[in-house]
C-alpha positions, 0 to 999 in steps of 0.5 A: 826705522827707515828714517833713523840711523840707530846708534845704541839701545838697551831694554830701557831705551834707544839712541839714534840720529835722524837721517834727514836732520834739520839745520837746528838739530844737525848731528844731534842724538835722539835719546828715547826712554820711558815717556821721554825723548831728548834731542842732545848734541854730543856736548849735551850728552857728556853733560847728561853723563855727568849729571847721571854720575852726580845723581848716582853719587849724591842720592841714596834710597831711604833707609827704611823704604821697602819700595826703594827699587821702584820708588822714583825718588831720584831727581836727574837734571837734564841738559835743559835746566828747566827739566828734571826727571824723577827716576828709581835706581834701576831706571837711573842705571839703565839711562846711564848705560844708554848714555855711556853706550851712545857716547862710546859708539859716537866716539868709535864712529868718529875715530874710525872715520878719522882713520879711514880718512887718513888712509886716503891721504 
């Protein structure tokens, strides 16, 4: 935990930034859930949020399925077009919370940094 700056977490996953980012991933956010880690810019996080919302709206579990809570029949596109994640409804909701909470915290931190900067002028 010494190498990271935590941003947000829930029981399903965690979002953080590396303390010593390389030039290619500066200001990117590492989202880790299940067996997956995604290193995303803030714009990619916004796109991922839209993908989650589209998946939630356009997919519904099979009507007669007795395992709809655990069945990973929902396909979630990531900001990397070649990667799609198979999820169940509970996982999708947990990822949505993780991404929403991360974006909220990033926006709050940005706002607070702007406000502190304005006080110095």
